[in-house]
LOVO-969548 format. One record per atom (N, C-alpha, C): atom name; x, y, z; residue in one letter; residue number from 0. Coordinates in steps of 0.1 Angstrom, whole numbers, plus 5000, padded with zeros to 4 digits. Layout:
BEGIN
atomo = CA	X = X	Y = Y	Z = Z	residuo = a	num = NUM
...
This chain:
BEGIN
atomo = N	X = 2994	Y = 0288	Z = 1303	residuo = m	num = 0
atomo = CA	X = 2997	Y = 0275	Z = 1309	residuo = m	num = 0
atomo = C	X = 3002	Y = 0278	Z = 1323	residuo = m	num = 0
atomo = N	X = 2999	Y = 0269	Z = 1332	residuo = i	num = 1
atomo = CA	X = 3003	Y = 0270	Z = 1346	residuo = i	num = 1
atomo = C	X = 3018	Y = 0267	Z = 1347	residuo = i	num = 1
atomo = N	X = 3025	Y = 0274	Z = 1357	residuo = e	num = 2
atomo = CA	X = 3038	Y = 0271	Z = 1360	residuo = e	num = 2
atomo = C	X = 3039	Y = 0267	Z = 1375	residuo = e	num = 2
atomo = N	X = 3043	Y = 0255	Z = 1377	residuo = f	num = 3
atomo = CA	X = 3043	Y = 0250	Z = 1391	residuo = f	num = 3
atomo = C	X = 3055	Y = 0255	Z = 1398	residuo = f	num = 3
atomo = N	X = 3054	Y = 0256	Z = 1412	residuo = h	num = 4
atomo = CA	X = 3065	Y = 0259	Z = 1421	residuo = h	num = 4
atomo = C	X = 3063	Y = 0250	Z = 1433	residuo = h	num = 4
atomo = N	X = 3075	Y = 0245	Z = 1438	residuo = l	num = 5
atomo = CA	X = 3074	Y = 0237	Z = 1450	residuo = l	num = 5
atomo = C	X = 3081	Y = 0244	Z = 1462	residuo = l	num = 5
atomo = N	X = 3075	Y = 0242	Z = 1473	residuo = n	num = 6
atomo = CA	X = 3080	Y = 0247	Z = 1486	residuo = n	num = 6
atomo = C	X = 3084	Y = 0235	Z = 1495	residuo = n	num = 6
atomo = N	X = 3096	Y = 0232	Z = 1496	residuo = s	num = 7
atomo = CA	X = 3101	Y = 0221	Z = 1503	residuo = s	num = 7
atomo = C	X = 3099	Y = 0223	Z = 1518	residuo = s	num = 7
atomo = N	X = 3097	Y = 0235	Z = 1523	residuo = a	num = 8
atomo = CA	X = 3096	Y = 0238	Z = 1537	residuo = a	num = 8
atomo = C	X = 3081	Y = 0238	Z = 1541	residuo = a	num = 8
atomo = N	X = 3072	Y = 0236	Z = 1532	residuo = s	num = 9
atomo = CA	X = 3058	Y = 0237	Z = 1535	residuo = s	num = 9
atomo = C	X = 3052	Y = 0225	Z = 1543	residuo = s	num = 9
atomo = N	X = 3059	Y = 0214	Z = 1542	residuo = g	num = 10
atomo = CA	X = 3054	Y = 0202	Z = 1548	residuo = g	num = 10
atomo = C	X = 3043	Y = 0195	Z = 1540	residuo = g	num = 10
atomo = N	X = 3040	Y = 0200	Z = 1528	residuo = v	num = 11
atomo = CA	X = 3030	Y = 0194	Z = 1520	residuo = v	num = 11
atomo = C	X = 3037	Y = 0186	Z = 1509	residuo = v	num = 11
atomo = N	X = 3033	Y = 0174	Z = 1506	residuo = s	num = 12
atomo = CA	X = 3039	Y = 0166	Z = 1496	residuo = s	num = 12
atomo = C	X = 3039	Y = 0173	Z = 1482	residuo = s	num = 12
atomo = N	X = 3050	Y = 0170	Z = 1475	residuo = p	num = 13
atomo = CA	X = 3051	Y = 0177	Z = 1461	residuo = p	num = 13
atomo = C	X = 3039	Y = 0174	Z = 1452	residuo = p	num = 13
atomo = N	X = 3034	Y = 0162	Z = 1452	residuo = y	num = 14
atomo = CA	X = 3022	Y = 0159	Z = 1444	residuo = y	num = 14
atomo = C	X = 3010	Y = 0167	Z = 1448	residuo = y	num = 14
atomo = N	X = 3008	Y = 0168	Z = 1461	residuo = l	num = 15
atomo = CA	X = 2997	Y = 0176	Z = 1466	residuo = l	num = 15
atomo = C	X = 2998	Y = 0191	Z = 1463	residuo = l	num = 15
atomo = N	X = 3011	Y = 0196	Z = 1463	residuo = q	num = 16
atomo = CA	X = 3013	Y = 0210	Z = 1460	residuo = q	num = 16
atomo = C	X = 3009	Y = 0212	Z = 1445	residuo = q	num = 16
atomo = N	X = 3012	Y = 0203	Z = 1436	residuo = l	num = 17
atomo = CA	X = 3008	Y = 0204	Z = 1422	residuo = l	num = 17
atomo = C	X = 2993	Y = 0204	Z = 1421	residuo = l	num = 17
atomo = N	X = 2986	Y = 0195	Z = 1428	residuo = v	num = 18
atomo = CA	X = 2971	Y = 0195	Z = 1428	residuo = v	num = 18
atomo = C	X = 2966	Y = 0208	Z = 1433	residuo = v	num = 18
atomo = N	X = 2971	Y = 0213	Z = 1445	residuo = q	num = 19
atomo = CA	X = 2966	Y = 0225	Z = 1451	residuo = q	num = 19
atomo = C	X = 2968	Y = 0237	Z = 1441	residuo = q	num = 19
atomo = N	X = 2979	Y = 0238	Z = 1435	residuo = q	num = 20
atomo = CA	X = 2982	Y = 0249	Z = 1426	residuo = q	num = 20
atomo = C	X = 2973	Y = 0248	Z = 1414	residuo = q	num = 20
atomo = N	X = 2970	Y = 0236	Z = 1409	residuo = t	num = 21
atomo = CA	X = 2961	Y = 0235	Z = 1397	residuo = t	num = 21
atomo = C	X = 2947	Y = 0240	Z = 1401	residuo = t	num = 21
atomo = N	X = 2942	Y = 0235	Z = 1413	residuo = k	num = 22
atomo = CA	X = 2929	Y = 0239	Z = 1417	residuo = k	num = 22
atomo = C	X = 2928	Y = 0254	Z = 1419	residuo = k	num = 22
atomo = N	X = 2939	Y = 0260	Z = 1425	residuo = r	num = 23
atomo = CA	X = 2939	Y = 0274	Z = 1427	residuo = r	num = 23
atomo = C	X = 2938	Y = 0282	Z = 1414	residuo = r	num = 23
atomo = N	X = 2945	Y = 0277	Z = 1404	residuo = a	num = 24
atomo = CA	X = 2945	Y = 0283	Z = 1390	residuo = a	num = 24
atomo = C	X = 2931	Y = 0281	Z = 1384	residuo = a	num = 24
atomo = N	X = 2925	Y = 0270	Z = 1386	residuo = l	num = 25
atomo = CA	X = 2911	Y = 0268	Z = 1381	residuo = l	num = 25
atomo = C	X = 2901	Y = 0277	Z = 1388	residuo = l	num = 25
atomo = N	X = 2903	Y = 0279	Z = 1401	residuo = r	num = 26
atomo = CA	X = 2894	Y = 0287	Z = 1409	residuo = r	num = 26
atomo = C	X = 2895	Y = 0302	Z = 1405	residuo = r	num = 26
atomo = N	X = 2907	Y = 0306	Z = 1402	residuo = l	num = 27
atomo = CA	X = 2910	Y = 0320	Z = 1399	residuo = l	num = 27
atomo = C	X = 2908	Y = 0324	Z = 1384	residuo = l	num = 27
atomo = N	X = 2905	Y = 0313	Z = 1376	residuo = g	num = 28
atomo = CA	X = 2903	Y = 0316	Z = 1362	residuo = g	num = 28
atomo = C	X = 2916	Y = 0317	Z = 1354	residuo = g	num = 28
atomo = N	X = 2927	Y = 0312	Z = 1360	residuo = l	num = 29
atomo = CA	X = 2940	Y = 0313	Z = 1353	residuo = l	num = 29
atomo = C	X = 2941	Y = 0301	Z = 1343	residuo = l	num = 29
atomo = N	X = 2933	Y = 0290	Z = 1346	residuo = l	num = 30
atomo = CA	X = 2932	Y = 0279	Z = 1337	residuo = l	num = 30
atomo = C	X = 2918	Y = 0278	Z = 1333	residuo = l	num = 30
atomo = N	X = 2915	Y = 0275	Z = 1321	residuo = s	num = 31
atomo = CA	X = 2902	Y = 0274	Z = 1315	residuo = s	num = 31
atomo = C	X = 2899	Y = 0261	Z = 1309	residuo = s	num = 31
atomo = N	X = 2887	Y = 0257	Z = 1307	residuo = i	num = 32
atomo = CA	X = 2884	Y = 0245	Z = 1300	residuo = i	num = 32
atomo = C	X = 2890	Y = 0245	Z = 1286	residuo = i	num = 32
atomo = N	X = 2897	Y = 0234	Z = 1283	residuo = g	num = 33
atomo = CA	X = 2904	Y = 0233	Z = 1270	residuo = g	num = 33
atomo = C	X = 2919	Y = 0236	Z = 1271	residuo = g	num = 33
atomo = N	X = 2923	Y = 0242	Z = 1282	residuo = d	num = 34
atomo = CA	X = 2937	Y = 0245	Z = 1283	residuo = d	num = 34
atomo = C	X = 2945	Y = 0232	Z = 1285	residuo = d	num = 34
atomo = N	X = 2957	Y = 0232	Z = 1279	residuo = q	num = 35
atomo = CA	X = 2966	Y = 0220	Z = 1281	residuo = q	num = 35
atomo = C	X = 2975	Y = 0222	Z = 1293	residuo = q	num = 35
atomo = N	X = 2976	Y = 0212	Z = 1301	residuo = m	num = 36
atomo = CA	X = 2985	Y = 0212	Z = 1312	residuo = m	num = 36
atomo = C	X = 2999	Y = 0209	Z = 1307	residuo = m	num = 36
atomo = N	X = 3009	Y = 0214	Z = 1315	residuo = p	num = 37
atomo = CA	X = 3023	Y = 0211	Z = 1310	residuo = p	num = 37
atomo = C	X = 3025	Y = 0195	Z = 1310	residuo = p	num = 37
atomo = N	X = 3033	Y = 0191	Z = 1301	residuo = t	num = 38
atomo = CA	X = 3036	Y = 0177	Z = 1300	residuo = t	num = 38
atomo = C	X = 3043	Y = 0172	Z = 1313	residuo = t	num = 38
atomo = N	X = 3043	Y = 0159	Z = 1315	residuo = v	num = 39
atomo = CA	X = 3050	Y = 0154	Z = 1327	residuo = v	num = 39
atomo = C	X = 3065	Y = 0157	Z = 1325	residuo = v	num = 39
atomo = N	X = 3070	Y = 0156	Z = 1313	residuo = k	num = 40
atomo = CA	X = 3084	Y = 0158	Z = 1311	residuo = k	num = 40
atomo = C	X = 3088	Y = 0173	Z = 1314	residuo = k	num = 40
atomo = N	X = 3079	Y = 0182	Z = 1310	residuo = e	num = 41
atomo = CA	X = 3081	Y = 0196	Z = 1312	residuo = e	num = 41
atomo = C	X = 3082	Y = 0199	Z = 1327	residuo = e	num = 41
atomo = N	X = 3072	Y = 0193	Z = 1335	residuo = v	num = 42
atomo = CA	X = 3072	Y = 0196	Z = 1349	residuo = v	num = 42
atomo = C	X = 3084	Y = 0190	Z = 1356	residuo = v	num = 42
atomo = N	X = 3088	Y = 0178	Z = 1352	residuo = v	num = 43
atomo = CA	X = 3100	Y = 0171	Z = 1357	residuo = v	num = 43
atomo = C	X = 3112	Y = 0179	Z = 1355	residuo = v	num = 43
atomo = N	X = 3113	Y = 0184	Z = 1343	residuo = t	num = 44
atomo = CA	X = 3125	Y = 0192	Z = 1339	residuo = t	num = 44
atomo = C	X = 3125	Y = 0205	Z = 1347	residuo = t	num = 44
atomo = N	X = 3114	Y = 0212	Z = 1349	residuo = q	num = 45
atomo = CA	X = 3113	Y = 0225	Z = 1356	residuo = q	num = 45
atomo = C	X = 3115	Y = 0223	Z = 1371	residuo = q	num = 45
atomo = N	X = 3110	Y = 0213	Z = 1377	residuo = l	num = 46
atomo = CA	X = 3110	Y = 0212	Z = 1391	residuo = l	num = 46
atomo = C	X = 3121	Y = 0201	Z = 1396	residuo = l	num = 46
atomo = N	X = 3126	Y = 0194	Z = 1387	residuo = a	num = 47
atomo = CA	X = 3136	Y = 0183	Z = 1391	residuo = a	num = 47
atomo = C	X = 3130	Y = 0174	Z = 1401	residuo = a	num = 47
atomo = N	X = 3118	Y = 0168	Z = 1398	residuo = i	num = 48
atomo = CA	X = 3111	Y = 0158	Z = 1406	residuo = i	num = 48
atomo = C	X = 3109	Y = 0146	Z = 1398	residuo = i	num = 48
atomo = N	X = 3105	Y = 0135	Z = 1405	residuo = n	num = 49
atomo = CA	X = 3102	Y = 0122	Z = 1399	residuo = n	num = 49
atomo = C	X = 3090	Y = 0123	Z = 1390	residuo = n	num = 49
atomo = N	X = 3090	Y = 0117	Z = 1378	residuo = p	num = 50
atomo = CA	X = 3078	Y = 0117	Z = 1370	residuo = p	num = 50
atomo = C	X = 3066	Y = 0111	Z = 1376	residuo = p	num = 50
atomo = N	X = 3068	Y = 0101	Z = 1385	residuo = n	num = 51
atomo = CA	X = 3057	Y = 0095	Z = 1392	residuo = n	num = 51
atomo = C	X = 3049	Y = 0105	Z = 1401	residuo = n	num = 51
atomo = N	X = 3056	Y = 0115	Z = 1406	residuo = t	num = 52
atomo = CA	X = 3050	Y = 0125	Z = 1414	residuo = t	num = 52
atomo = C	X = 3040	Y = 0133	Z = 1406	residuo = t	num = 52
atomo = N	X = 3044	Y = 0137	Z = 1394	residuo = v	num = 53
atomo = CA	X = 3036	Y = 0145	Z = 1385	residuo = v	num = 53
atomo = C	X = 3024	Y = 0136	Z = 1380	residuo = v	num = 53
atomo = N	X = 3027	Y = 0124	Z = 1377	residuo = l	num = 54
atomo = CA	X = 3016	Y = 0114	Z = 1372	residuo = l	num = 54
atomo = C	X = 3006	Y = 0113	Z = 1383	residuo = l	num = 54
atomo = N	X = 3010	Y = 0111	Z = 1396	residuo = k	num = 55
atomo = CA	X = 3001	Y = 0110	Z = 1407	residuo = k	num = 55
atomo = C	X = 2992	Y = 0122	Z = 1408	residuo = k	num = 55
atomo = N	X = 2998	Y = 0134	Z = 1407	residuo = a	num = 56
atomo = CA	X = 2990	Y = 0146	Z = 1408	residuo = a	num = 56
atomo = C	X = 2980	Y = 0147	Z = 1396	residuo = a	num = 56
atomo = N	X = 2984	Y = 0144	Z = 1384	residuo = y	num = 57
atomo = CA	X = 2975	Y = 0144	Z = 1373	residuo = y	num = 57
atomo = C	X = 2964	Y = 0134	Z = 1374	residuo = y	num = 57
atomo = N	X = 2967	Y = 0122	Z = 1379	residuo = r	num = 58
atomo = CA	X = 2957	Y = 0112	Z = 1381	residuo = r	num = 58
atomo = C	X = 2947	Y = 0116	Z = 1391	residuo = r	num = 58
atomo = N	X = 2951	Y = 0123	Z = 1402	residuo = e	num = 59
atomo = CA	X = 2942	Y = 0128	Z = 1412	residuo = e	num = 59
atomo = C	X = 2933	Y = 0139	Z = 1406	residuo = e	num = 59
atomo = N	X = 2938	Y = 0147	Z = 1398	residuo = l	num = 60
atomo = CA	X = 2930	Y = 0158	Z = 1391	residuo = l	num = 60
atomo = C	X = 2921	Y = 0152	Z = 1382	residuo = l	num = 60
atomo = N	X = 2925	Y = 0141	Z = 1375	residuo = e	num = 61
atomo = CA	X = 2916	Y = 0134	Z = 1366	residuo = e	num = 61
atomo = C	X = 2905	Y = 0127	Z = 1373	residuo = e	num = 61
atomo = N	X = 2908	Y = 0121	Z = 1385	residuo = y	num = 62
atomo = CA	X = 2898	Y = 0114	Z = 1393	residuo = y	num = 62
atomo = C	X = 2888	Y = 0124	Z = 1398	residuo = y	num = 62
atomo = N	X = 2892	Y = 0136	Z = 1401	residuo = e	num = 63
atomo = CA	X = 2882	Y = 0146	Z = 1405	residuo = e	num = 63
atomo = C	X = 2875	Y = 0153	Z = 1394	residuo = e	num = 63
atomo = N	X = 2878	Y = 0148	Z = 1381	residuo = g	num = 64
atomo = CA	X = 2870	Y = 0153	Z = 1370	residuo = g	num = 64
atomo = C	X = 2874	Y = 0167	Z = 1365	residuo = g	num = 64
atomo = N	X = 2887	Y = 0171	Z = 1369	residuo = l	num = 65
atomo = CA	X = 2891	Y = 0184	Z = 1365	residuo = l	num = 65
atomo = C	X = 2899	Y = 0184	Z = 1352	residuo = l	num = 65
atomo = N	X = 2907	Y = 0174	Z = 1350	residuo = v	num = 66
atomo = CA	X = 2915	Y = 0172	Z = 1338	residuo = v	num = 66
atomo = C	X = 2912	Y = 0159	Z = 1331	residuo = v	num = 66
atomo = N	X = 2917	Y = 0158	Z = 1319	residuo = e	num = 67
atomo = CA	X = 2915	Y = 0145	Z = 1311	residuo = e	num = 67
atomo = C	X = 2928	Y = 0143	Z = 1303	residuo = e	num = 67
atomo = N	X = 2933	Y = 0131	Z = 1305	residuo = a	num = 68
atomo = CA	X = 2945	Y = 0127	Z = 1297	residuo = a	num = 68
atomo = C	X = 2940	Y = 0122	Z = 1283	residuo = a	num = 68
atomo = N	X = 2946	Y = 0127	Z = 1273	residuo = r	num = 69
atomo = CA	X = 2942	Y = 0123	Z = 1259	residuo = r	num = 69
atomo = C	X = 2954	Y = 0116	Z = 1253	residuo = r	num = 69
atomo = N	X = 2953	Y = 0104	Z = 1250	residuo = q	num = 70
atomo = CA	X = 2964	Y = 0096	Z = 1244	residuo = q	num = 70
atomo = C	X = 2971	Y = 0103	Z = 1233	residuo = q	num = 70
atomo = N	X = 2984	Y = 0105	Z = 1234	residuo = g	num = 71
atomo = CA	X = 2992	Y = 0111	Z = 1224	residuo = g	num = 71
atomo = C	X = 2990	Y = 0126	Z = 1223	residuo = g	num = 71
atomo = N	X = 2981	Y = 0132	Z = 1231	residuo = s	num = 72
atomo = CA	X = 2979	Y = 0147	Z = 1230	residuo = s	num = 72
atomo = C	X = 2983	Y = 0155	Z = 1242	residuo = s	num = 72
atomo = N	X = 2982	Y = 0148	Z = 1254	residuo = g	num = 73
atomo = CA	X = 2985	Y = 0155	Z = 1266	residuo = g	num = 73
atomo = C	X = 2973	Y = 0155	Z = 1276	residuo = g	num = 73
atomo = N	X = 2974	Y = 0163	Z = 1286	residuo = t	num = 74
atomo = CA	X = 2964	Y = 0164	Z = 1296	residuo = t	num = 74
atomo = C	X = 2957	Y = 0178	Z = 1295	residuo = t	num = 74
atomo = N	X = 2944	Y = 0178	Z = 1295	residuo = f	num = 75
atomo = CA	X = 2936	Y = 0190	Z = 1292	residuo = f	num = 75
atomo = C	X = 2926	Y = 0193	Z = 1303	residuo = f	num = 75
atomo = N	X = 2924	Y = 0205	Z = 1306	residuo = v	num = 76
atomo = CA	X = 2914	Y = 0210	Z = 1316	residuo = v	num = 76
atomo = C	X = 2900	Y = 0207	Z = 1310	residuo = v	num = 76
atomo = N	X = 2891	Y = 0200	Z = 1318	residuo = v	num = 77
atomo = CA	X = 2878	Y = 0197	Z = 1313	residuo = v	num = 77
atomo = C	X = 2867	Y = 0203	Z = 1322	residuo = v	num = 77
atomo = N	X = 2871	Y = 0209	Z = 1334	residuo = r	num = 78
atomo = CA	X = 2862	Y = 0215	Z = 1343	residuo = r	num = 78
atomo = C	X = 2869	Y = 0226	Z = 1350	residuo = r	num = 78
atomo = N	X = 2862	Y = 0237	Z = 1352	residuo = t	num = 79
atomo = CA	X = 2868	Y = 0249	Z = 1360	residuo = t	num = 79
atomo = C	X = 2862	Y = 0249	Z = 1374	residuo = t	num = 79
atomo = N	X = 2869	Y = 0256	Z = 1383	residuo = l	num = 80
atomo = CA	X = 2863	Y = 0258	Z = 1396	residuo = l	num = 80
atomo = C	X = 2860	Y = 0273	Z = 1398	residuo = l	num = 80
atomo = N	X = 2861	Y = 0281	Z = 1388	residuo = a	num = 81
atomo = CA	X = 2858	Y = 0295	Z = 1388	residuo = a	num = 81
atomo = C	X = 2842	Y = 0296	Z = 1390	residuo = a	num = 81
atomo = N	X = 2838	Y = 0306	Z = 1397	residuo = d	num = 82
atomo = CA	X = 2824	Y = 0308	Z = 1399	residuo = d	num = 82
atomo = C	X = 2820	Y = 0322	Z = 1395	residuo = d	num = 82
atomo = N	X = 2808	Y = 0326	Z = 1399	residuo = a	num = 83
atomo = CA	X = 2802	Y = 0339	Z = 1396	residuo = a	num = 83
atomo = C	X = 2810	Y = 0351	Z = 1403	residuo = a	num = 83
atomo = N	X = 2818	Y = 0347	Z = 1412	residuo = s	num = 84
atomo = CA	X = 2826	Y = 0358	Z = 1419	residuo = s	num = 84
atomo = C	X = 2838	Y = 0362	Z = 1411	residuo = s	num = 84
atomo = N	X = 2841	Y = 0356	Z = 1400	residuo = l	num = 85
atomo = CA	X = 2854	Y = 0358	Z = 1393	residuo = l	num = 85
atomo = C	X = 2855	Y = 0373	Z = 1389	residuo = l	num = 85
atomo = N	X = 2845	Y = 0380	Z = 1385	residuo = p	num = 86
atomo = CA	X = 2847	Y = 0394	Z = 1381	residuo = p	num = 86
atomo = C	X = 2851	Y = 0403	Z = 1393	residuo = p	num = 86
atomo = N	X = 2848	Y = 0399	Z = 1405	residuo = a	num = 87
atomo = CA	X = 2851	Y = 0406	Z = 1417	residuo = a	num = 87
atomo = C	X = 2866	Y = 0405	Z = 1421	residuo = a	num = 87
atomo = N	X = 2873	Y = 0395	Z = 1415	residuo = h	num = 88
atomo = CA	X = 2886	Y = 0392	Z = 1419	residuo = h	num = 88
atomo = C	X = 2896	Y = 0403	Z = 1417	residuo = h	num = 88
atomo = N	X = 2896	Y = 0409	Z = 1405	residuo = e	num = 89
atomo = CA	X = 2906	Y = 0419	Z = 1401	residuo = e	num = 89
atomo = C	X = 2906	Y = 0431	Z = 1411	residuo = e	num = 89
atomo = N	X = 2894	Y = 0438	Z = 1414	residuo = p	num = 90
atomo = CA	X = 2894	Y = 0449	Z = 1423	residuo = p	num = 90
atomo = C	X = 2900	Y = 0444	Z = 1437	residuo = p	num = 90
atomo = N	X = 2896	Y = 0432	Z = 1441	residuo = l	num = 91
atomo = CA	X = 2901	Y = 0427	Z = 1454	residuo = l	num = 91
atomo = C	X = 2916	Y = 0425	Z = 1454	residuo = l	num = 91
atomo = N	X = 2921	Y = 0420	Z = 1442	residuo = r	num = 92
atomo = CA	X = 2935	Y = 0418	Z = 1441	residuo = r	num = 92
atomo = C	X = 2943	Y = 0431	Z = 1442	residuo = r	num = 92
atomo = N	X = 2937	Y = 0441	Z = 1436	residuo = q	num = 93
atomo = CA	X = 2943	Y = 0455	Z = 1437	residuo = q	num = 93
atomo = C	X = 2944	Y = 0460	Z = 1451	residuo = q	num = 93
atomo = N	X = 2933	Y = 0458	Z = 1459	residuo = d	num = 94
atomo = CA	X = 2932	Y = 0462	Z = 1473	residuo = d	num = 94
atomo = C	X = 2943	Y = 0454	Z = 1481	residuo = d	num = 94
atomo = N	X = 2944	Y = 0441	Z = 1478	residuo = l	num = 95
atomo = CA	X = 2954	Y = 0433	Z = 1485	residuo = l	num = 95
atomo = C	X = 2968	Y = 0437	Z = 1482	residuo = l	num = 95
atomo = N	X = 2971	Y = 0441	Z = 1469	residuo = r	num = 96
atomo = CA	X = 2984	Y = 0446	Z = 1465	residuo = r	num = 96
atomo = C	X = 2987	Y = 0458	Z = 1474	residuo = r	num = 96
atomo = N	X = 2978	Y = 0467	Z = 1475	residuo = v	num = 97
atomo = CA	X = 2980	Y = 0479	Z = 1483	residuo = v	num = 97
atomo = C	X = 2983	Y = 0475	Z = 1498	residuo = v	num = 97
atomo = N	X = 2975	Y = 0466	Z = 1503	residuo = w	num = 98
atomo = CA	X = 2977	Y = 0462	Z = 1517	residuo = w	num = 98
atomo = C	X = 2991	Y = 0456	Z = 1518	residuo = w	num = 98
atomo = N	X = 2995	Y = 0447	Z = 1509	residuo = l	num = 99
atomo = CA	X = 3008	Y = 0441	Z = 1510	residuo = l	num = 99
atomo = C	X = 3020	Y = 0451	Z = 1509	residuo = l	num = 99
atomo = N	X = 3018	Y = 0461	Z = 1500	residuo = s	num = 100
atomo = CA	X = 3028	Y = 0472	Z = 1499	residuo = s	num = 100
atomo = C	X = 3029	Y = 0480	Z = 1512	residuo = s	num = 100
atomo = N	X = 3017	Y = 0482	Z = 1518	residuo = n	num = 101
atomo = CA	X = 3017	Y = 0489	Z = 1531	residuo = n	num = 101
atomo = C	X = 3024	Y = 0481	Z = 1542	residuo = n	num = 101
atomo = N	X = 3022	Y = 0468	Z = 1542	residuo = a	num = 102
atomo = CA	X = 3029	Y = 0459	Z = 1552	residuo = a	num = 102
atomo = C	X = 3044	Y = 0459	Z = 1550	residuo = a	num = 102
atomo = N	X = 3048	Y = 0459	Z = 1537	residuo = r	num = 103
atomo = CA	X = 3063	Y = 0459	Z = 1534	residuo = r	num = 103
atomo = C	X = 3069	Y = 0473	Z = 1539	residuo = r	num = 103
atomo = N	X = 3061	Y = 0484	Z = 1536	residuo = r	num = 104
atomo = CA	X = 3066	Y = 0497	Z = 1540	residuo = r	num = 104
atomo = C	X = 3067	Y = 0498	Z = 1556	residuo = r	num = 104
atomo = N	X = 3058	Y = 0491	Z = 1562	residuo = a	num = 105
atomo = CA	X = 3058	Y = 0491	Z = 1577	residuo = a	num = 105
atomo = C	X = 3070	Y = 0482	Z = 1583	residuo = a	num = 105
atomo = N	X = 3077	Y = 0475	Z = 1574	residuo = g	num = 106
atomo = CA	X = 3089	Y = 0468	Z = 1578	residuo = g	num = 106
atomo = C	X = 3086	Y = 0453	Z = 1581	residuo = g	num = 106
atomo = N	X = 3075	Y = 0448	Z = 1577	residuo = l	num = 107
atomo = CA	X = 3072	Y = 0434	Z = 1579	residuo = l	num = 107
atomo = C	X = 3079	Y = 0426	Z = 1569	residuo = l	num = 107
atomo = N	X = 3085	Y = 0415	Z = 1573	residuo = d	num = 108
atomo = CA	X = 3092	Y = 0405	Z = 1564	residuo = d	num = 108
atomo = C	X = 3081	Y = 0396	Z = 1558	residuo = d	num = 108
atomo = N	X = 3084	Y = 0388	Z = 1548	residuo = p	num = 109
atomo = CA	X = 3074	Y = 0380	Z = 1542	residuo = p	num = 109
atomo = C	X = 3067	Y = 0370	Z = 1552	residuo = p	num = 109
atomo = N	X = 3075	Y = 0364	Z = 1561	residuo = e	num = 110
atomo = CA	X = 3069	Y = 0355	Z = 1570	residuo = e	num = 110
atomo = C	X = 3059	Y = 0362	Z = 1580	residuo = e	num = 110
atomo = N	X = 3062	Y = 0374	Z = 1584	residuo = s	num = 111
atomo = CA	X = 3053	Y = 0382	Z = 1593	residuo = s	num = 111
atomo = C	X = 3041	Y = 0386	Z = 1585	residuo = s	num = 111
atomo = N	X = 3042	Y = 0390	Z = 1573	residuo = i	num = 112
atomo = CA	X = 3031	Y = 0393	Z = 1565	residuo = i	num = 112
atomo = C	X = 3021	Y = 0381	Z = 1563	residuo = i	num = 112
atomo = N	X = 3027	Y = 0370	Z = 1560	residuo = e	num = 113
atomo = CA	X = 3019	Y = 0357	Z = 1559	residuo = e	num = 113
atomo = C	X = 3012	Y = 0354	Z = 1572	residuo = e	num = 113
atomo = N	X = 3019	Y = 0355	Z = 1583	residuo = a	num = 114
atomo = CA	X = 3013	Y = 0352	Z = 1596	residuo = a	num = 114
atomo = C	X = 3002	Y = 0361	Z = 1599	residuo = a	num = 114
atomo = N	X = 3004	Y = 0374	Z = 1597	residuo = l	num = 115
atomo = CA	X = 2993	Y = 0384	Z = 1599	residuo = l	num = 115
atomo = C	X = 2981	Y = 0381	Z = 1591	residuo = l	num = 115
atomo = N	X = 2984	Y = 0379	Z = 1578	residuo = f	num = 116
atomo = CA	X = 2973	Y = 0376	Z = 1569	residuo = f	num = 116
atomo = C	X = 2965	Y = 0364	Z = 1573	residuo = f	num = 116
atomo = N	X = 2972	Y = 0353	Z = 1575	residuo = i	num = 117
atomo = CA	X = 2965	Y = 0340	Z = 1578	residuo = i	num = 117
atomo = C	X = 2957	Y = 0341	Z = 1591	residuo = i	num = 117
atomo = N	X = 2963	Y = 0347	Z = 1602	residuo = t	num = 118
atomo = CA	X = 2956	Y = 0348	Z = 1614	residuo = t	num = 118
atomo = C	X = 2944	Y = 0357	Z = 1613	residuo = t	num = 118
atomo = N	X = 2945	Y = 0368	Z = 1606	residuo = t	num = 119
atomo = CA	X = 2933	Y = 0377	Z = 1604	residuo = t	num = 119
atomo = C	X = 2923	Y = 0370	Z = 1595	residuo = t	num = 119
atomo = N	X = 2927	Y = 0363	Z = 1585	residuo = f	num = 120
atomo = CA	X = 2918	Y = 0356	Z = 1576	residuo = f	num = 120
atomo = C	X = 2910	Y = 0346	Z = 1584	residuo = f	num = 120
atomo = N	X = 2917	Y = 0338	Z = 1593	residuo = r	num = 121
atomo = CA	X = 2910	Y = 0328	Z = 1601	residuo = r	num = 121
atomo = C	X = 2900	Y = 0335	Z = 1611	residuo = r	num = 121
atomo = N	X = 2904	Y = 0346	Z = 1617	residuo = e	num = 122
atomo = CA	X = 2895	Y = 0353	Z = 1626	residuo = e	num = 122
atomo = C	X = 2882	Y = 0358	Z = 1619	residuo = e	num = 122
atomo = N	X = 2884	Y = 0363	Z = 1607	residuo = v	num = 123
atomo = CA	X = 2872	Y = 0368	Z = 1599	residuo = v	num = 123
atomo = C	X = 2863	Y = 0357	Z = 1596	residuo = v	num = 123
atomo = N	X = 2869	Y = 0345	Z = 1592	residuo = l	num = 124
atomo = CA	X = 2861	Y = 0334	Z = 1588	residuo = l	num = 124
atomo = C	X = 2853	Y = 0328	Z = 1600	residuo = l	num = 124
atomo = N	X = 2858	Y = 0330	Z = 1612	residuo = t	num = 125
atomo = CA	X = 2851	Y = 0324	Z = 1624	residuo = t	num = 125
atomo = C	X = 2842	Y = 0334	Z = 1631	residuo = t	num = 125
atomo = N	X = 2842	Y = 0347	Z = 1626	residuo = e	num = 126
atomo = CA	X = 2833	Y = 0357	Z = 1632	residuo = e	num = 126
atomo = C	X = 2819	Y = 0353	Z = 1629	residuo = e	num = 126
atomo = N	X = 2810	Y = 0355	Z = 1639	residuo = v	num = 127
atomo = CA	X = 2796	Y = 0352	Z = 1638	residuo = v	num = 127
atomo = C	X = 2789	Y = 0365	Z = 1632	residuo = v	num = 127
atomo = N	X = 2781	Y = 0363	Z = 1622	residuo = a	num = 128
atomo = CA	X = 2774	Y = 0374	Z = 1616	residuo = a	num = 128
atomo = C	X = 2764	Y = 0380	Z = 1626	residuo = a	num = 128
atomo = N	X = 2763	Y = 0393	Z = 1626	residuo = p	num = 129
atomo = CA	X = 2754	Y = 0399	Z = 1636	residuo = p	num = 129
atomo = C	X = 2739	Y = 0396	Z = 1633	residuo = p	num = 129
């Protein structure tokens, strides 16, 4: 089951953070078809947020065809975002762990690591293939 986290400094609304985290979990294969989402009450208790925030996120996920609310049973995943690249994730995750460890050993704080990663990520995405 997914465990949500909120970052109040991100500038992203709480409901959208829940949607993004769910999509990320679906893309990475951490949530699969048939998995039950946490109940609204569980999320409200865990994050100390308004129930309407969770309901709004779940409604958006339902609108996008990713989850389905079942009366009296809860909300369930009905579609995944994982693709054929899923088997390649674990070796890449291990490489990333090594890179992150090297960055920490080099003295970078979390914000510097994030900034370096994001800027490099964007550079690579915008490179023109030869």
